[in-house]
C-alpha positions as CSV (number, residue, x, y, z in Angstrom):
1,M,-92.3,179.9,-92.9
2,F,-90.4,178.5,-96.1
3,R,-87.2,180.1,-96.9
4,I,-85.2,179.7,-100.4
5,A,-81.9,181.2,-100.7
6,K,-79.8,181.6,-104.1
7,E,-75.8,182.5,-104.6
8,F,-74.1,184.7,-107.0
9,H,-71.1,185.7,-107.9
10,F,-69.1,189.3,-109.1
11,S,-65.3,190.6,-109.5
12,A,-64.8,194.2,-109.0
13,S,-62.6,197.1,-107.5
14,H,-63.4,199.2,-105.0
15,Q,-61.9,202.2,-102.6
16,L,-62.8,203.4,-99.4
17,A,-61.0,206.6,-99.4
18,H,-63.1,208.6,-96.8
19,L,-60.7,206.2,-94.3
20,P,-57.3,206.4,-92.9
21,P,-54.4,207.0,-95.6
22,D,-52.9,203.9,-93.6
23,H,-55.9,201.7,-93.6
24,Q,-55.6,198.9,-96.2
25,C,-59.3,199.5,-97.3
26,A,-58.3,203.1,-98.5
27,R,-56.4,201.6,-101.3
28,L,-57.9,200.3,-104.6
29,H,-58.4,197.0,-104.4
30,G,-60.7,194.3,-105.3
31,H,-62.7,191.3,-104.1
32,N,-64.7,187.8,-105.7
33,Y,-68.2,188.5,-104.1
34,V,-70.6,186.2,-103.2
35,V,-74.3,187.4,-102.9
36,V,-76.8,185.7,-101.5
37,V,-80.5,186.3,-101.6
38,E,-82.9,184.9,-99.5
39,L,-86.7,184.7,-100.2
40,A,-89.4,183.4,-97.3
41,A,-93.1,183.0,-97.7
42,A,-95.4,181.1,-95.1
43,E,-97.2,179.6,-98.1
44,L,-96.5,177.9,-101.0
45,N,-97.1,179.1,-104.7
46,A,-99.5,176.8,-106.9
47,D,-96.4,175.2,-108.4
48,G,-95.3,174.6,-104.7
49,F,-92.8,177.1,-104.4
50,V,-91.8,180.2,-102.6
51,R,-90.6,181.5,-105.7
52,D,-88.8,179.7,-108.8
53,Y,-85.3,180.0,-108.9
54,H,-85.4,180.5,-112.7
55,E,-86.9,183.9,-112.1
56,L,-84.0,185.2,-110.1
57,A,-81.9,184.9,-113.3
58,A,-83.2,188.6,-113.2
59,L,-80.7,189.2,-110.4
60,K,-77.7,187.2,-112.3
61,H,-78.6,189.7,-115.3
62,Y,-78.1,192.6,-113.2
63,I,-75.0,191.5,-111.5
64,D,-72.8,190.9,-114.5
65,T,-74.2,193.8,-116.8
66,H,-74.0,196.2,-114.2
67,F,-71.4,194.8,-111.3
68,D,-69.1,192.5,-112.9
69,H,-65.9,193.6,-113.6
70,R,-66.4,197.5,-112.7
71,H,-65.4,199.8,-110.4
72,L,-68.1,199.7,-107.7
73,N,-67.3,203.7,-106.6
74,E,-68.2,204.5,-110.1
75,V,-71.6,202.0,-110.0
76,L,-73.0,203.2,-106.2
77,D,-74.5,206.1,-104.9
78,G,-72.6,206.7,-101.4
79,P,-69.9,204.1,-99.6
80,S,-69.2,200.9,-101.4
81,T,-68.6,198.8,-98.1
82,A,-70.2,194.8,-98.0
83,E,-73.4,196.4,-95.6
84,A,-74.1,198.9,-98.6
85,I,-74.0,196.8,-101.5
86,A,-76.6,194.3,-99.3
87,R,-78.6,197.1,-98.8
88,H,-78.6,198.0,-102.3
89,F,-79.0,194.7,-103.9
90,H,-82.1,194.0,-101.2
91,D,-83.8,197.2,-102.2
92,W,-83.9,195.9,-105.9
93,C,-84.8,192.5,-105.4
94,K,-87.5,193.3,-102.9
95,A,-88.8,195.8,-105.4
96,R,-89.2,192.7,-108.0
97,W,-89.9,189.9,-105.9
98,P,-91.8,190.8,-102.5
99,E,-90.8,187.5,-100.6
100,T,-87.1,188.9,-100.5
101,V,-86.5,189.2,-96.6
102,A,-82.5,189.3,-97.1
103,V,-79.4,189.8,-98.7
104,R,-75.8,188.8,-97.3
105,V,-72.6,190.1,-99.5
106,S,-69.2,188.7,-98.8
107,E,-65.8,189.9,-99.7
108,T,-63.5,186.9,-98.0
109,P,-64.1,183.5,-97.3
110,K,-64.9,184.5,-93.9
111,T,-66.4,187.9,-93.7
112,W,-69.8,188.4,-95.1
113,A,-72.5,191.6,-94.7
114,E,-76.1,191.1,-94.0
115,Y,-79.1,193.4,-94.7
116,R,-82.5,192.2,-93.4
117,P,-84.9,195.0,-93.1
């Protein structure tokens, strides 16, 4: 199995208002998010790729126009947790690139969530 991954970045705010008021994530706050999309294939295409990295520029455009410097509670349907964001990006990527196998989202250098069906 061949695997490739590409990393993307954006900054955004969110609030998990459903949490108790004394929970730090219940307050409005922001993160410098890191998103990593992973694609895999048993065989390489005619160009010798799983998928040309250049094609993944569509995800950068989507992130830049819909997520960067936005309030995620106004962008996403449902909770704006790292887990939900990973699922959202996975579904978006899978609809465009069938080789998509996972998406990882990091809110801080020491934390990450991954969606891998």
